C-alpha positions as CSV (number, residue, x, y, z in Angstrom):
1,M,-14.4,41.3,-11.1
2,R,-15.3,41.3,-7.6
3,K,-16.7,38.3,-5.9
4,C,-17.6,37.0,-2.5
5,I,-17.8,33.5,-1.1
6,V,-20.6,33.1,1.5
7,N,-21.9,30.3,3.8
8,G,-18.8,28.4,3.8
9,K,-16.4,26.9,6.6
10,I,-13.2,28.7,5.7
11,V,-10.2,26.6,6.3
12,L,-7.5,28.9,7.4
13,K,-3.8,27.9,8.2
14,N,-4.6,27.4,12.1
15,E,-8.4,27.5,12.3
16,T,-11.7,26.9,10.5
17,I,-14.0,29.9,10.7
18,E,-17.4,31.0,9.3
19,A,-16.7,34.2,7.2
20,N,-16.9,35.7,4.0
21,V,-14.1,35.7,1.5
22,F,-13.8,38.6,-0.9
23,I,-11.9,38.1,-4.2
24,E,-10.9,40.9,-6.6
25,N,-9.7,39.8,-9.9
26,D,-7.3,36.9,-9.2
27,V,-6.6,37.4,-5.3
28,I,-8.1,37.3,-2.1
29,S,-8.9,40.8,-1.0
30,E,-10.5,40.4,2.3
31,I,-11.7,37.6,4.8
32,S,-14.3,39.0,7.2
33,Q,-17.8,39.0,8.5
34,R,-18.7,42.1,6.3
35,K,-21.7,41.5,4.2
36,P,-21.3,41.7,0.4
37,D,-22.1,44.9,-1.3
38,D,-22.2,44.7,-5.1
39,E,-19.8,41.7,-5.4
40,E,-20.9,38.5,-7.4
41,I,-22.1,36.0,-4.9
42,I,-20.6,32.5,-4.7
43,D,-22.7,30.3,-2.3
44,A,-20.6,27.6,-0.7
45,H,-23.8,26.1,0.8
46,G,-22.1,25.0,4.1
47,L,-19.1,23.2,2.5
48,Y,-15.6,23.8,3.6
49,V,-13.6,26.3,1.6
50,S,-10.0,25.5,1.4
51,P,-6.8,26.4,-0.3
52,G,-6.3,24.3,-3.4
53,F,-4.0,21.4,-3.1
54,I,-0.5,21.4,-4.7
55,D,0.9,18.1,-5.9
56,V,4.7,18.3,-6.3
57,H,5.2,14.7,-7.4
58,T,2.8,13.2,-10.1
59,H,3.5,11.5,-13.2
60,G,0.1,11.2,-14.6
61,R,-3.6,10.7,-14.3
62,G,-6.7,10.0,-16.6
63,G,-4.8,7.9,-19.1
64,S,-1.9,10.2,-19.8
65,D,1.8,10.5,-18.5
66,A,4.0,13.6,-18.3
67,M,6.5,11.7,-20.5
68,Y,4.1,11.6,-23.4
69,P,5.2,14.6,-25.4
70,T,2.0,16.1,-26.6
71,F,-0.2,19.0,-25.3
72,D,-3.3,16.7,-25.0
73,D,-1.6,14.5,-22.7
74,I,-0.5,17.3,-20.3
75,N,-3.9,18.9,-20.7
76,T,-5.6,15.6,-19.8
77,I,-3.5,15.4,-16.6
78,S,-4.1,19.0,-15.7
79,K,-8.0,18.5,-16.0
80,A,-7.9,15.0,-14.2
81,T,-5.8,16.4,-11.4
82,L,-8.0,19.4,-11.0
83,K,-11.0,17.0,-10.1
84,T,-9.0,15.9,-7.1
85,G,-8.8,19.4,-5.6
86,V,-5.3,20.0,-7.0
87,T,-5.0,23.5,-8.2
88,S,-1.2,23.5,-9.0
89,F,1.2,20.7,-9.7
90,L,4.6,19.7,-11.0
91,P,4.3,17.2,-13.8
92,T,6.9,14.7,-12.9
93,T,9.2,13.0,-15.5
94,M,11.0,9.7,-14.9
95,T,14.2,7.7,-15.8
96,M,14.1,7.4,-19.6
97,P,16.5,8.1,-22.5
98,V,17.8,11.6,-22.3
99,E,16.2,12.3,-25.6
100,D,12.9,11.3,-24.2
101,I,13.3,13.5,-21.1
102,A,14.3,16.4,-23.4
103,K,11.1,16.1,-25.5
104,A,9.0,15.9,-22.3
105,I,10.5,18.9,-20.8
106,E,10.1,21.1,-24.0
107,N,6.4,19.9,-24.3
108,I,5.6,20.6,-20.8
109,D,7.2,24.1,-21.1
110,N,5.4,24.8,-24.1
111,S,2.0,23.6,-22.7
112,K,2.2,25.1,-19.2
113,N,0.2,28.5,-20.0
114,K,-2.4,26.5,-22.2
115,V,-3.7,23.8,-19.9
116,E,-7.4,24.1,-18.9
117,G,-7.2,22.5,-15.5
118,A,-4.8,22.6,-12.6
119,Q,-1.8,25.1,-13.2
120,I,1.6,24.0,-14.1
121,L,4.2,25.4,-11.6
122,G,7.0,23.7,-13.2
123,I,8.8,20.3,-13.6
124,H,9.8,17.8,-11.1
125,L,12.7,15.6,-12.7
126,E,12.5,12.2,-11.1
127,G,15.7,10.8,-12.5
128,P,17.8,9.8,-14.3
129,F,20.5,10.3,-11.6
130,F,19.5,7.3,-9.4
131,N,21.2,4.2,-7.8
132,K,20.3,1.0,-9.7
133,K,19.9,-0.8,-6.2
134,Y,16.9,1.4,-5.4
135,K,15.6,1.6,-9.0
136,G,11.9,0.9,-7.9
137,A,10.0,1.2,-11.2
138,Q,12.7,3.5,-12.8
139,S,14.7,2.1,-16.0
140,E,17.9,0.8,-14.8
141,E,19.6,1.0,-18.3
142,C,18.8,4.7,-18.6
143,M,20.4,5.8,-15.4
144,I,23.3,8.1,-15.6
145,L,25.9,10.0,-13.5
146,P,24.6,13.4,-12.2
147,T,27.1,15.6,-13.9
148,I,26.3,19.1,-14.8
149,E,27.1,18.3,-18.5
150,N,24.5,15.4,-18.4
151,Y,21.9,17.6,-16.6
152,Q,22.3,20.3,-19.4
153,S,22.1,17.8,-22.1
154,F,18.4,17.1,-21.6
155,V,17.4,20.5,-19.8
156,G,18.8,22.7,-22.5
157,E,17.2,26.1,-22.5
158,H,14.3,25.2,-20.3
159,Q,16.0,25.7,-16.8
160,D,13.5,28.1,-15.6
161,I,10.8,25.5,-15.6
162,I,12.7,22.9,-13.6
163,R,11.5,23.4,-10.2
164,K,12.5,20.1,-8.5
165,I,15.0,17.3,-9.1
166,S,15.4,14.0,-7.4
167,I,18.9,12.4,-7.3
168,A,20.9,9.8,-5.4
169,P,23.4,12.0,-3.6
170,E,26.0,9.2,-3.2
171,L,26.8,9.1,-6.9
172,E,29.9,10.7,-8.3
173,H,29.4,14.5,-9.1
174,S,26.1,14.8,-7.3
175,L,27.5,17.4,-4.8
176,E,28.6,19.5,-7.7
177,L,25.2,19.4,-9.4
178,I,23.5,20.3,-6.2
179,D,25.9,23.3,-5.8
180,Y,25.2,24.2,-9.5
181,L,21.4,24.4,-9.0
182,K,21.6,26.5,-5.8
183,D,20.9,29.8,-7.6
184,K,18.5,28.3,-10.2
185,N,15.2,28.0,-8.1
186,T,15.4,24.2,-8.3
187,I,14.8,22.1,-5.3
188,V,17.0,19.1,-4.9
189,S,15.4,16.1,-3.4
190,I,17.0,12.9,-2.2
191,G,15.6,9.7,-3.8
192,H,16.1,6.3,-5.1
193,T,19.3,6.1,-3.2
194,N,21.7,3.8,-1.5
195,A,23.3,6.7,0.4
196,T,24.6,6.3,3.8
197,F,23.6,8.8,6.5
198,D,26.7,10.8,6.0
199,E,26.3,11.0,2.3
200,A,22.7,12.2,2.6
201,Q,23.8,14.7,5.2
202,A,26.5,16.0,2.8
203,A,23.9,16.6,0.2
204,I,21.7,18.5,2.7
205,D,24.7,20.5,3.8
206,E,25.2,21.3,0.1
207,G,21.7,22.3,-0.4
208,A,19.3,19.5,-0.8
209,T,15.9,20.5,1.0
210,S,13.7,17.3,0.3
211,G,13.2,13.7,0.4
212,T,11.5,11.9,-2.4
213,H,8.6,9.7,-1.3
214,T,10.2,9.2,2.1
215,Y,10.7,5.7,3.2
216,N,10.4,4.3,-0.2
217,A,13.5,3.7,-2.4
218,M,15.9,4.7,0.1
219,T,18.2,3.3,2.9
220,P,16.1,2.9,6.0
221,L,16.7,4.0,9.5
222,T,18.2,1.5,11.8
223,H,19.9,2.1,15.2
224,R,23.4,1.8,13.7
225,N,22.9,3.1,10.2
226,P,20.3,5.9,10.4
227,G,20.4,5.9,6.5
228,V,18.6,8.4,4.2
229,V,15.3,8.1,6.3
230,G,17.3,9.2,9.3
231,A,18.9,12.3,7.6
232,I,15.5,13.4,6.4
233,M,13.9,13.1,9.8
234,L,16.8,14.8,11.6
235,N,17.3,17.9,9.5
236,D,14.7,20.6,10.1
237,N,15.1,22.3,6.9
238,V,14.3,19.3,4.8
239,Y,10.7,18.6,3.5
240,A,9.6,15.1,3.7
241,E,7.3,13.8,0.6
242,L,4.9,11.1,1.7
243,I,2.6,8.9,-0.3
244,L,-0.2,8.4,2.2
245,D,-2.3,5.7,0.7
246,G,-1.8,3.1,3.3
247,I,0.1,0.9,0.8
248,H,3.5,2.6,0.4
249,V,3.8,3.6,4.0
250,S,1.8,2.3,7.0
251,F,-0.1,4.8,9.0
252,P,1.9,4.2,12.1
253,A,5.2,4.8,10.2
254,A,3.5,8.0,8.8
255,K,2.7,9.3,12.3
256,I,6.4,8.7,13.3
257,L,7.6,10.7,10.4
258,L,5.1,13.5,11.1
259,K,6.3,13.5,14.8
260,M,9.9,13.8,13.7
261,K,9.3,16.4,10.9
262,G,6.6,18.5,12.6
263,L,3.5,19.7,11.0
264,D,5.4,22.2,8.7
265,K,7.7,19.9,6.9
266,L,5.7,17.0,5.8
267,T,4.2,17.2,2.3
268,L,1.6,14.9,0.8
269,I,2.2,13.7,-2.7
270,T,0.4,11.2,-4.9
271,D,3.3,9.9,-7.0
272,S,0.3,9.0,-9.5
273,L,0.6,7.4,-12.9
274,E,-1.5,7.3,-15.9
275,A,-4.0,4.7,-14.4
276,A,-4.9,7.2,-11.5
277,G,-8.7,7.8,-11.7
278,L,-9.3,4.7,-14.1
279,E,-10.4,1.1,-13.7
280,N,-8.2,-2.0,-12.8
281,G,-6.2,-3.0,-15.7
282,T,-2.7,-2.9,-17.3
283,Y,-1.1,0.5,-17.9
284,R,2.4,1.9,-18.7
285,L,5.0,3.7,-16.6
286,G,8.1,4.3,-18.6
287,T,9.4,1.1,-20.2
288,Y,7.2,-1.0,-17.8
289,D,3.8,-2.5,-17.8
290,V,2.0,-1.7,-14.6
291,Y,-0.8,-3.8,-13.2
292,V,-3.5,-2.0,-11.2
293,K,-5.7,-3.9,-8.9
294,D,-7.6,-2.8,-5.8
295,G,-5.8,0.5,-5.4
296,E,-2.4,-0.8,-5.9
297,A,0.0,-0.4,-8.8
298,R,2.7,-2.9,-9.3
299,L,5.2,-4.3,-11.9
300,A,5.1,-8.0,-12.8
301,D,7.5,-8.8,-10.1
302,G,5.4,-7.2,-7.4
303,T,7.4,-3.8,-7.1
304,L,5.2,-0.9,-6.2
305,A,5.1,1.4,-9.3
306,G,3.8,4.8,-8.3
307,S,0.1,5.1,-7.2
308,V,-3.4,5.7,-8.1
309,L,-3.9,7.9,-5.2
310,A,-5.8,11.2,-5.4
311,L,-4.5,14.0,-3.2
312,N,-8.1,14.7,-1.5
313,I,-7.9,11.1,-0.5
314,A,-4.5,11.5,1.0
315,V,-5.7,14.6,3.0
316,K,-8.5,12.3,4.3
317,N,-6.1,9.7,5.3
318,A,-4.0,12.2,7.0
319,Y,-7.2,13.5,8.9
320,Q,-8.5,10.2,9.9
321,N,-5.3,8.4,10.7
322,L,-2.5,10.8,11.9
323,G,-4.2,12.3,14.8
324,I,-4.3,16.0,13.3
325,T,-7.0,18.6,12.8
326,L,-8.6,19.1,9.4
327,N,-6.6,22.4,9.0
328,E,-3.4,20.5,9.7
329,A,-4.2,17.7,7.2
330,V,-5.0,20.4,4.5
331,N,-1.7,22.2,5.2
332,L,0.1,19.1,4.3
333,A,-1.2,19.3,0.9
334,S,-1.5,23.0,0.4
335,Y,0.6,25.2,2.6
336,N,3.7,23.1,2.9
337,P,4.2,22.3,-0.7
338,A,3.7,25.9,-1.5
339,Q,6.4,26.8,1.0
340,S,8.7,23.9,-0.1
341,L,8.6,25.6,-3.7
342,H,8.8,29.1,-2.2
343,E,5.4,29.9,-3.6
344,D,4.4,32.5,-1.1
345,K,1.0,33.4,-2.8
346,L,-0.3,29.8,-2.9
347,G,-1.4,27.3,-0.3
348,E,-3.2,29.4,2.1
349,I,-6.5,31.3,2.4
350,K,-5.0,34.7,3.1
351,T,-5.4,38.3,2.0
352,G,-3.1,38.9,-0.9
353,N,-2.9,35.3,-2.0
354,Y,-4.0,34.1,-5.3
355,A,-7.7,32.9,-5.1
356,D,-7.0,29.2,-5.8
357,I,-9.8,27.7,-3.7
358,I,-11.6,24.4,-3.4
359,F,-14.9,23.5,-2.0
360,F,-15.4,20.1,-0.3
361,D,-17.7,18.2,2.1
362,D,-17.2,16.2,5.3
363,D,-15.7,13.3,3.3
364,I,-13.2,15.6,1.4
365,D,-15.1,15.0,-1.8
366,I,-14.4,17.9,-4.1
367,K,-17.5,19.8,-5.2
368,N,-16.3,23.1,-6.8
369,I,-13.0,24.6,-7.7
370,M,-11.8,28.1,-8.2
371,I,-8.3,29.1,-9.8
372,K,-7.2,32.7,-9.6
373,G,-10.7,33.9,-9.0
374,Q,-12.3,31.8,-11.7
375,M,-14.8,28.9,-11.1
376,K,-13.8,25.9,-13.0
């Protein structure tokens, strides 16, 4: 089926233009001023026409969590996530007993081609290879060493779906695991870590290319001890995840990170939990009760426990607070996460890319969504 999007402001990687976007089957076939011929017309009615967002770190939304081992839960997250402009995502597990992680992995793998909303690109394993000092809202009693054997004990035959894993690189055997994962299409991210700068640098030299929710749950940058934050900032090949809700990281600190990483290595994430999109109240994250009030999700002791952020709001926050253009803000949630996962046909409105497209207004409120050429 051939389609044409008309009357839209097309958000390209480096500029916004008025043009028509032609789609054939599931890919973008042309971007031009040419008038449509016999294509099905999709009228954007003056909205922005943007690449769909990609969330590489989200635990849940709409009352469901990636650790809940049912199709209905994964499908609920997929559909709720889609409403925020996210067309692809990585359901993110957390530190739990290995049996529970194994069940979650198997369930997501079995569900990935059946979900009705945002597409599942793979899984992000957040834990269980973390440092107890920086556990955050992760379960301390379930943390184990990052040996290859431990990793295989819960991944089993599902290696192909593991696209990202967060680990603390100072733990014994971490470098061996990073080396093991080099040729397995799995991104290694540094997170929940007490590593020194040198320990973080050793992990990066071994192959780690990401920092997990940068600034949060890691050693800070100081003038004598640059820490993990310093290592993430200094290495040009490392992508920095960022929860841009104004709660986890202040906007000035976010601007500093952007200035250090540049526009092509900062990735907006939600780190959202099951409470995202729902009212204030008490929810669950792993073994913890989480109390949500006024846009903040915290444990009983006040520890931040993920977020209730939507990715379109993160993009809006970037546009309004980081001194960047709309195109640049969109790239932080589309092009950059796609590149970080080596997904070359996603994250940009470009000829040959998949037609994963969202339509939003001046407030970046999502109005319509297309995945692989099909309106949702």
